[in-house]
MDTraj code that builds the backbone (N, CA, C; nanometers):
import mdtraj as md
import numpy as np

residues = "UNK UNK UNK UNK UNK UNK UNK UNK UNK UNK UNK UNK UNK UNK UNK UNK UNK UNK UNK UNK UNK UNK UNK UNK UNK UNK UNK UNK UNK UNK UNK UNK UNK UNK UNK UNK UNK UNK UNK UNK UNK UNK UNK UNK UNK UNK UNK UNK UNK UNK UNK UNK UNK UNK UNK UNK UNK UNK UNK UNK UNK UNK UNK UNK UNK UNK UNK UNK UNK UNK UNK UNK UNK UNK UNK UNK UNK UNK UNK UNK UNK UNK UNK UNK UNK UNK UNK UNK UNK UNK UNK UNK UNK UNK UNK UNK UNK UNK UNK UNK UNK UNK UNK UNK UNK UNK UNK UNK UNK UNK UNK UNK UNK UNK UNK UNK UNK UNK UNK UNK UNK UNK UNK UNK UNK UNK UNK UNK UNK UNK UNK UNK UNK UNK UNK UNK UNK UNK UNK UNK UNK UNK UNK UNK UNK UNK UNK UNK UNK UNK UNK UNK".split()
xyz = np.array([
    [-0.0890, -0.7070, 1.3240],
    [-0.0768, -0.8346, 1.2914],
    [-0.1941, -0.8900, 1.1992],
    [-0.1640, -0.9978, 1.1298],
    [-0.2677, -1.0510, 1.0547],
    [-0.3733, -1.1318, 1.1402],
    [-0.5084, -1.1373, 1.1052],
    [-0.5970, -1.2007, 1.1850],
    [-0.5870, -1.3336, 1.1132],
    [-0.6403, -1.4442, 1.1973],
    [-0.6443, -1.5745, 1.1335],
    [-0.7311, -1.5889, 0.9948],
    [-0.8189, -1.5061, 0.9960],
    [-0.9082, -1.5059, 0.8585],
    [-0.8144, -1.4607, 0.7439],
    [-0.7314, -1.3549, 0.7781],
    [-0.6587, -1.2893, 0.6658],
    [-0.5387, -1.3865, 0.6343],
    [-0.4845, -1.4498, 0.7329],
    [-0.3822, -1.5462, 0.7143],
    [-0.4332, -1.6787, 0.6336],
    [-0.5483, -1.7214, 0.6524],
    [-0.6018, -1.8184, 0.5668],
    [-0.6335, -1.7804, 0.4441],
    [-0.6836, -1.6590, 0.4128],
    [-0.7087, -1.6207, 0.2818],
    [-0.5894, -1.5996, 0.1995],
    [-0.4876, -1.5702, 0.2562],
    [-0.3575, -1.5509, 0.1808],
    [-0.2944, -1.6965, 0.1640],
    [-0.3336, -1.7896, 0.2568],
    [-0.2719, -1.9363, 0.2268],
    [-0.3550, -2.0014, 0.1177],
    [-0.4817, -1.9522, 0.1089],
    [-0.5679, -2.0080, 0.0037],
    [-0.5328, -1.9618, -0.1218],
    [-0.4948, -1.8389, -0.1339],
    [-0.4812, -1.7727, -0.2630],
    [-0.3318, -1.8130, -0.3218],
    [-0.2252, -1.8292, -0.2330],
    [-0.1030, -1.8703, -0.2736],
    [-0.0679, -2.0002, -0.2185],
    [-0.0746, -2.0915, -0.3250],
    [-0.0515, -2.2241, -0.2869],
    [0.0967, -2.2624, -0.2608],
    [0.1906, -2.1699, -0.3101],
    [0.3202, -2.1928, -0.2852],
    [0.3745, -2.1528, -0.1629],
    [0.2829, -2.0915, -0.0735],
    [0.3320, -2.0612, 0.0599],
    [0.2691, -2.1274, 0.1721],
    [0.3457, -2.1486, 0.2815],
    [0.2980, -2.2145, 0.3951],
    [0.2871, -2.1038, 0.5122],
    [0.2155, -2.1467, 0.6114],
    [0.1981, -2.0543, 0.7212],
    [0.3363, -1.9959, 0.7645],
    [0.4538, -2.0516, 0.7792],
    [0.5582, -2.0184, 0.8226],
    [0.6200, -1.9090, 0.7270],
    [0.6036, -1.9267, 0.5940],
    [0.6507, -1.8161, 0.4885],
    [0.5753, -1.6952, 0.5211],
    [0.4540, -1.6924, 0.5567],
    [0.3670, -1.5547, 0.5727],
    [0.4323, -1.4908, 0.7045],
    [0.4467, -1.5810, 0.8057],
    [0.5061, -1.5266, 0.9118],
    [0.6347, -1.4622, 0.9003],
    [0.7350, -1.5178, 0.8155],
    [0.8555, -1.4759, 0.7894],
    [0.8444, -1.3378, 0.7293],
    [0.7358, -1.3128, 0.6381],
    [0.7236, -1.2045, 0.5657],
    [0.6838, -1.0775, 0.6736],
    [0.5894, -1.1256, 0.7576],
    [0.5332, -1.0201, 0.8523],
    [0.6433, -0.9843, 0.9421],
    [0.7237, -1.0768, 0.9789],
    [0.8489, -1.0441, 1.0531],
    [0.9427, -0.9327, 0.9994],
    [0.9392, -0.9057, 0.8769],
    [1.0085, -0.8081, 0.8173],
    [0.9443, -0.6578, 0.8456],
    [0.8293, -0.6661, 0.9011],
    [0.7564, -0.5337, 0.9130],
    [0.7411, -0.5042, 1.0677],
    [0.6951, -0.3822, 1.1032],
    [0.6702, -0.3507, 1.2290],
    [0.5498, -0.2671, 1.2426],
    [0.4734, -0.2719, 1.3467],
    [0.3522, -0.2023, 1.3483],
    [0.3649, -0.0597, 1.3703],
    [0.2822, 0.0169, 1.3028],
    [0.2660, 0.1486, 1.3166],
    [0.1256, 0.1977, 1.3390],
    [0.1015, 0.2810, 1.4200],
    [-0.0468, 0.3341, 1.4486],
    [-0.0378, 0.4985, 1.4031],
    [-0.1222, 0.5360, 1.3521],
    [-0.1386, 0.6726, 1.3004],
    [-0.2739, 0.7221, 1.3509],
    [-0.2904, 0.8295, 1.4076],
    [-0.4150, 0.8913, 1.4382],
    [-0.4729, 0.9628, 1.3328],
    [-0.6152, 0.9743, 1.3234],
    [-0.6894, 1.0214, 1.2293],
    [-0.6259, 1.1722, 1.2237],
    [-0.6074, 1.2149, 1.0826],
    [-0.5583, 1.3534, 1.0709],
    [-0.4125, 1.3706, 1.0703],
    [-0.3363, 1.2573, 1.1151],
    [-0.2008, 1.2578, 1.1025],
    [-0.1445, 1.2241, 0.9650],
    [-0.0291, 1.2980, 0.9210],
    [0.0320, 1.2602, 0.7944],
    [0.1216, 1.1408, 0.8054],
    [0.1032, 1.0444, 0.7269],
    [0.1918, 0.9234, 0.7129],
    [0.3188, 0.9516, 0.6229],
    [0.2711, 0.9952, 0.4904],
    [0.4023, 1.0403, 0.4032],
    [0.3806, 1.1741, 0.3415],
    [0.4729, 1.2641, 0.4024],
    [0.4397, 1.3933, 0.3413],
    [0.4771, 1.4334, 0.2028],
    [0.4132, 1.5197, 0.1361],
    [0.4545, 1.5503, 0.0016],
    [0.6024, 1.6014, -0.0001],
    [0.6699, 1.5543, -0.0986],
    [0.7985, 1.5883, -0.1147],
    [0.9017, 1.5000, -0.0496],
    [0.8640, 1.4094, 0.0313],
    [0.9655, 1.3196, 0.0871],
    [0.9878, 1.2074, -0.0029],
    [1.1133, 1.1415, 0.0340],
    [1.1525, 1.0334, -0.0231],
    [1.1425, 0.8955, 0.0603],
    [1.0227, 0.8291, 0.0362],
    [0.9711, 0.7186, 0.1420],
    [0.9695, 0.6118, 0.0687],
    [1.0418, 0.5109, 0.1282],
    [1.0438, 0.3730, 0.0821],
    [0.9618, 0.2870, 0.1692],
    [0.8605, 0.3402, 0.2261],
    [0.7830, 0.2670, 0.3226],
    [0.6786, 0.1808, 0.2313],
    [0.6759, 0.0450, 0.2614],
    [0.5584, -0.0387, 0.2143],
    [0.4740, -0.0685, 0.3367],
    [0.3417, -0.0482, 0.3302],
    [0.2680, -0.0633, 0.4319],
    [0.1408, -0.1588, 0.3918],
    [0.0940, -0.2388, 0.4763],
    [-0.0290, -0.3104, 0.4730],
    [-0.1321, -0.2459, 0.5850],
    [-0.2402, -0.2177, 0.5305],
    [-0.3422, -0.1605, 0.6270],
    [-0.4191, -0.2600, 0.6870],
    [-0.3936, -0.2876, 0.8218],
    [-0.4656, -0.3669, 0.8969],
    [-0.5892, -0.3262, 0.9398],
    [-0.6017, -0.1897, 0.9695],
    [-0.7060, -0.1220, 1.0246],
    [-0.7163, 0.0348, 0.9925],
    [-0.8146, 0.0753, 0.9462],
    [-0.8266, 0.2227, 0.9129],
    [-0.8292, 0.2581, 0.7818],
    [-0.7957, 0.3839, 0.7327],
    [-0.7928, 0.4337, 0.5947],
    [-0.6991, 0.5386, 0.5730],
    [-0.6379, 0.5288, 0.4702],
    [-0.5213, 0.6225, 0.4328],
    [-0.5748, 0.6939, 0.2940],
    [-0.5732, 0.8287, 0.2895],
    [-0.6090, 0.9151, 0.1651],
    [-0.4798, 0.9841, 0.1264],
    [-0.4532, 0.9666, 0.0021],
    [-0.3449, 1.0390, -0.0847],
    [-0.4064, 1.1752, -0.1569],
    [-0.3402, 1.2862, -0.1449],
    [-0.3984, 1.3897, -0.2040],
    [-0.2967, 1.4937, -0.2486],
    [-0.3332, 1.5609, -0.3272],
    [-0.2617, 1.6676, -0.3902],
    [-0.3272, 1.7990, -0.3700],
    [-0.2387, 1.9186, -0.3734],
    [-0.2898, 2.0521, -0.3481],
    [-0.2742, 2.1347, -0.4961],
    [-0.4031, 2.1820, -0.5371],
    [-0.4065, 2.2525, -0.6522],
    [-0.3349, 2.4023, -0.6250],
    [-0.3099, 2.4713, -0.7358],
    [-0.2550, 2.5951, -0.7131],
    [-0.3403, 2.6956, -0.6174],
    [-0.4705, 2.6692, -0.6392],
    [-0.5715, 2.7658, -0.5729],
    [-0.5940, 2.7200, -0.4283],
    [-0.5067, 2.6103, -0.3784],
    [-0.5250, 2.5681, -0.2371],
    [-0.6209, 2.4443, -0.2210],
    [-0.7100, 2.4298, -0.3192],
    [-0.7979, 2.3037, -0.3171],
    [-0.7316, 2.1691, -0.2946],
    [-0.7816, 2.0833, -0.2339],
    [-0.7178, 1.9434, -0.2077],
    [-0.7923, 1.8562, -0.3091],
    [-0.7191, 1.7731, -0.3809],
    [-0.7680, 1.6768, -0.4675],
    [-0.7251, 1.5295, -0.4194],
    [-0.8253, 1.4490, -0.3935],
    [-0.8188, 1.3071, -0.3495],
    [-0.7646, 1.2451, -0.4672],
    [-0.6361, 1.1733, -0.4650],
    [-0.5878, 1.0942, -0.5606],
    [-0.6317, 0.9445, -0.5537],
    [-0.6367, 0.9044, -0.4368],
    [-0.6986, 0.7837, -0.3921],
    [-0.7032, 0.7535, -0.2526],
    [-0.8024, 0.6460, -0.2209],
    [-0.8066, 0.5882, -0.0943],
    [-0.7687, 0.4549, -0.0681],
    [-0.7052, 0.4184, 0.0492],
    [-0.6661, 0.2550, 0.0698],
    [-0.7227, 0.2353, 0.2097],
    [-0.7768, 0.1354, 0.2111],
    [-0.8497, 0.0849, 0.3480],
    [-0.8016, -0.0523, 0.3549],
    [-0.8634, -0.1117, 0.4693],
    [-0.8249, -0.2378, 0.5288],
    [-0.7975, -0.3473, 0.4493],
    [-0.6827, -0.4333, 0.4567],
    [-0.6408, -0.5457, 0.3687],
    [-0.5998, -0.4952, 0.2294],
    [-0.5427, -0.3758, 0.2349],
    [-0.4803, -0.3265, 0.1052],
    [-0.3407, -0.2730, 0.1443],
    [-0.2494, -0.2523, 0.0447],
    [-0.1244, -0.2171, 0.0621],
    [-0.1098, -0.0806, 0.0074],
    [0.0004, -0.0022, 0.0546],
    [0.0203, 0.1299, 0.0011],
    [0.1712, 0.1585, 0.0095],
    [0.2039, 0.2425, -0.0832],
    [0.3492, 0.3022, -0.0791],
    [0.3433, 0.4294, -0.1607],
    [0.4507, 0.5075, -0.1448],
    [0.4705, 0.6209, -0.2244],
    [0.5257, 0.5752, -0.3705],
    [0.4259, 0.5735, -0.4569],
    [0.4596, 0.5095, -0.5845],
    [0.5698, 0.5987, -0.6579],
    [0.5578, 0.7280, -0.6383],
    [0.6477, 0.8079, -0.6922],
    [0.7789, 0.7852, -0.6639],
    [0.8148, 0.7458, -0.5538],
    [0.9565, 0.7079, -0.5004],
    [0.9882, 0.5772, -0.5473],
    [0.9029, 0.4869, -0.5236],
    [0.9230, 0.3364, -0.5397],
    [0.9372, 0.3009, -0.7001],
    [0.8541, 0.3632, -0.7739],
    [0.8544, 0.3381, -0.9130],
    [0.9492, 0.4301, -1.0090],
    [0.9521, 0.5514, -0.9458],
    [1.0241, 0.6729, -1.0362],
    [1.1427, 0.7354, -0.9766],
    [1.1621, 0.6827, -0.8513],
    [1.2749, 0.7372, -0.7717],
    [1.2640, 0.8930, -0.7561],
    [1.1522, 0.9360, -0.7315],
    [1.1379, 1.0829, -0.7112],
    [1.0618, 1.1160, -0.5885],
    [1.0709, 1.2392, -0.5436],
    [0.9993, 1.2668, -0.4274],
    [0.8423, 1.2593, -0.4449],
    [0.7715, 1.2255, -0.3352],
    [0.6189, 1.2056, -0.3443],
    [0.5522, 1.3338, -0.3984],
    [0.4711, 1.3200, -0.4767],
    [0.3830, 1.4396, -0.5207],
    [0.2531, 1.4590, -0.4320],
    [0.2289, 1.3635, -0.3641],
    [0.1149, 1.3493, -0.2737],
    [0.1440, 1.3585, -0.1228],
    [0.0494, 1.3982, -0.0488],
    [0.0464, 1.3822, 0.0973],
    [-0.0436, 1.2715, 0.1343],
    [0.0012, 1.1714, 0.2229],
    [-0.0725, 1.0445, 0.2650],
    [-0.1022, 1.0829, 0.4024],
    [-0.2331, 1.0758, 0.4293],
    [-0.2970, 1.1239, 0.5718],
    [-0.3907, 1.0031, 0.6169],
    [-0.3909, 0.9815, 0.7369],
    [-0.4871, 0.8869, 0.7924],
    [-0.6289, 0.9621, 0.8044],
    [-0.7319, 0.8953, 0.7493],
    [-0.8614, 0.9420, 0.7553],
    [-0.9138, 0.9068, 0.8831],
    [-0.8858, 0.8072, 0.9478],
    [-0.9351, 0.7584, 1.0751],
    [-0.8039, 0.7093, 1.1443],
    [-0.8329, 0.6652, 1.2625],
    [-0.7148, 0.6010, 1.3483],
    [-0.6682, 0.4690, 1.2542],
    [-0.5563, 0.4509, 1.2276],
    [-0.5028, 0.3449, 1.1361],
    [-0.3901, 0.2732, 1.1926],
    [-0.4050, 0.1423, 1.1726],
    [-0.2913, 0.0599, 1.2129],
    [-0.2447, -0.0143, 1.0935],
    [-0.0952, -0.0041, 1.0769],
    [-0.0299, -0.0621, 0.9567],
    [0.0726, -0.1550, 0.9971],
    [0.1257, -0.2387, 0.9008],
    [0.2306, -0.3148, 0.9168],
    [0.3299, -0.2600, 0.8167],
    [0.4418, -0.1985, 0.8593],
    [0.5246, -0.1281, 0.7659],
    [0.6735, -0.1961, 0.7537],
    [0.7136, -0.1979, 0.6263],
    [0.8452, -0.2611, 0.5960],
    [0.9226, -0.1386, 0.5001],
    [1.0389, -0.1683, 0.5063],
    [1.1258, -0.1016, 0.3992],
    [1.1116, -0.1666, 0.2747],
    [1.0632, -0.0978, 0.1689],
    [1.0374, -0.1783, 0.0297],
    [1.1742, -0.2393, -0.0177],
    [1.2842, -0.1722, -0.0086],
    [1.4101, -0.2428, -0.0711],
    [1.4317, -0.3630, -0.0053],
    [1.4213, -0.3754, 0.1286],
    [1.4420, -0.4902, 0.2055],
    [1.3544, -0.5951, 0.1914],
    [1.2203, -0.5560, 0.1781],
    [1.1195, -0.6597, 0.1446],
    [1.1301, -0.7165, 0.0135],
    [1.1442, -0.6303, -0.0899],
    [1.1835, -0.6907, -0.2255],
    [1.3103, -0.7869, -0.2439],
    [1.4149, -0.7387, -0.1606],
    [1.5414, -0.8330, -0.1641],
    [1.5041, -0.9500, -0.1097],
    [1.4430, -0.9709, 0.0074],
    [1.3939, -1.0945, 0.0711],
    [1.3065, -1.1811, -0.0257],
    [1.1984, -1.1095, -0.0880],
    [1.1192, -1.1965, -0.1715],
    [1.1864, -1.2406, -0.3007],
    [1.2804, -1.1603, -0.3566],
    [1.3511, -1.2052, -0.4619],
    [1.4386, -1.3244, -0.4420],
    [1.5060, -1.3289, -0.3132],
    [1.5882, -1.4524, -0.2678],
    [1.5032, -1.5584, -0.2265],
    [1.3772, -1.5635, -0.2328],
    [1.2904, -1.6886, -0.1876],
    [1.1789, -1.7101, -0.3091],
    [1.2137, -1.7938, -0.3913],
    [1.1275, -1.8041, -0.4994],
    [0.9594, -1.8547, -0.4745],
    [0.9394, -1.8927, -0.3404],
    [0.8264, -1.9189, -0.3135],
    [0.7090, -1.8051, -0.2977],
    [0.7916, -1.6858, -0.3058],
    [0.7059, -1.5637, -0.2856],
    [0.6674, -1.4934, -0.4200],
    [0.7283, -1.5491, -0.5289],
    [0.7045, -1.4910, -0.6641],
    [0.5738, -1.4663, -0.7009],
    [0.5038, -1.5762, -0.6891],
    [0.3491, -1.5746, -0.7066],
    [0.2757, -1.4535, -0.6325],
    [0.2987, -1.4437, -0.5100],
    [0.2357, -1.3287, -0.4213],
    [0.2794, -1.2138, -0.4792],
    [0.4306, -1.1880, -0.5042],
    [0.4819, -1.0613, -0.5453],
    [0.4170, -1.0268, -0.6825],
    [0.4028, -1.1068, -0.7717],
    [0.3473, -1.0810, -0.9088],
    [0.1813, -1.0418, -0.8879],
    [0.1147, -1.1120, -0.7952],
    [-0.0145, -1.0788, -0.7811],
    [-0.0274, -0.9312, -0.7287],
    [0.0368, -0.8973, -0.6247],
    [0.0276, -0.7676, -0.5685],
    [0.0710, -0.6513, -0.6644],
    [0.1789, -0.6877, -0.7533],
    [0.2390, -0.5732, -0.8349],
    [0.1248, -0.5597, -0.9431],
    [0.0663, -0.6719, -0.9991],
    [-0.0313, -0.6676, -1.0813],
    [-0.1741, -0.6127, -1.0328],
    [-0.1915, -0.6301, -0.9180],
    [-0.3092, -0.5425, -0.8380],
    [-0.2795, -0.3976, -0.8407],
    [-0.1575, -0.3599, -0.8015],
    [-0.1226, -0.2170, -0.7998],
    [-0.1402, -0.1449, -0.9342],
    [-0.1009, -0.2196, -1.0432],
    [-0.0973, -0.1769, -1.1687],
    [-0.2595, -0.1620, -1.2244],
    [-0.3097, -0.2689, -1.1898],
    [-0.4777, -0.2734, -1.2095],
    [-0.5406, -0.1627, -1.1433],
    [-0.5086, -0.1142, -1.0288],
    [-0.5817, -0.0198, -0.9718],
    [-0.5460, 0.1044, -1.0281],
    [-0.4323, 0.1388, -1.0729],
    [-0.3845, 0.2550, -1.1466],
    [-0.4718, 0.2753, -1.2810],
    [-0.4722, 0.1653, -1.3569],
    [-0.5500, 0.1576, -1.4812],
    [-0.6984, 0.1833, -1.4593],
    [-0.7665, 0.1197, -1.3603],
    [-0.9057, 0.1420, -1.3213],
    [-0.9356, 0.2890, -1.2867],
    [-0.8378, 0.3431, -1.2043],
    [-0.8584, 0.4709, -1.1665],
    [-0.8327, 0.5786, -1.3116],
    [-0.7530, 0.5447, -1.3767],
    [-0.7538, 0.6321, -1.5089],
    [-0.8638, 0.6123, -1.5909],
    [-0.9033, 0.4969, -1.6205],
    [-1.0358, 0.4540, -1.7019],
    [-1.1498, 0.5306, -1.6458],
    [-1.1706, 0.5139, -1.5076],
    [-1.2887, 0.5986, -1.4483],
    [-1.2812, 0.7398, -1.4713],
    [-1.1652, 0.8082, -1.4597],
    [-1.1474, 0.9392, -1.4766],
    [-1.1793, 0.9797, -1.6296],
    [-1.1467, 0.8978, -1.7147],
    [-1.1584, 0.9261, -1.8526],
    [-1.3070, 0.8806, -1.9135],
    [-1.3759, 0.7935, -1.8379],
    [-1.4906, 0.7376, -1.8951],
    [-1.6156, 0.7575, -1.8239],
    [-1.5959, 0.8086, -1.6984],
    [-1.7125, 0.8403, -1.6045],
    [-1.7198, 0.9942, -1.5797],
    [-1.8426, 1.0358, -1.5588],
    [-1.8666, 1.1788, -1.5158],
    [-1.8467, 1.1844, -1.3508],
    [-1.8188, 1.2837, -1.3091],
    [-1.7983, 1.2995, -1.1739],
    [-1.9088, 1.2543, -1.0621],
    [-2.0393, 1.2398, -1.1253],
    [-2.1452, 1.1909, -1.0526],
    [-2.1369, 1.0353, -1.0339],
    [-2.0604, 0.9726, -1.1415],
    [-2.0581, 0.8295, -1.1433],
    [-1.9588, 0.7762, -1.0522],
])
top = md.Topology()
chain = top.add_chain()
for i, resn in enumerate(residues, 1):
    res = top.add_residue(resn, chain, resSeq=i)
    for name in ("N", "CA", "C"):
        top.add_atom(name, md.element.get_by_symbol(name[0]), res)
traj = md.Trajectory(xyz[None], top)
C-alpha cells in the first residue's frame, strides 16, 4: 500500500489527479511479497506484470555463456518494474528478475492497467511521466555503459 507521504508526493506531482483517482489505480493491483533470493520473473517467461516496489529491491540479470551473471539493472523502493521485453517487444524475457532482499510489491496486469488509464484522461499526465522515466532510465544506462569506465 502507498504510505501517506508517497500519496502526497504523487498528488503534488500530478495536479490532474485527486486522492480518489490514486486509490482507484491502487485498486487495480494486489500486494505480492517475495523473499530474498526468490525469482519474480524467470528468464523465458511471457510476463505482463507491472509492479510498484513498495519495499525492497529487484535485480534483473542475464547469464553469459560461461555462466557468469551480469546485472542489467536494479530497481528499489518507489520505482516501477516490468519485463520490458514482453511489454514493449512482445517477446519472452531475456532476463531473470530476482529479489535482492525481502520485497513488497503492488502488482497489476499491464494490459488491464493501460486500458484503465487510457479510458480516464486524468491519468494521461502520470502515464506519460512514467513512460518517459522508463525511457530515460534506459538512455542513462546506455550512456553510462558507453561513456564511463567500470570503476565509474
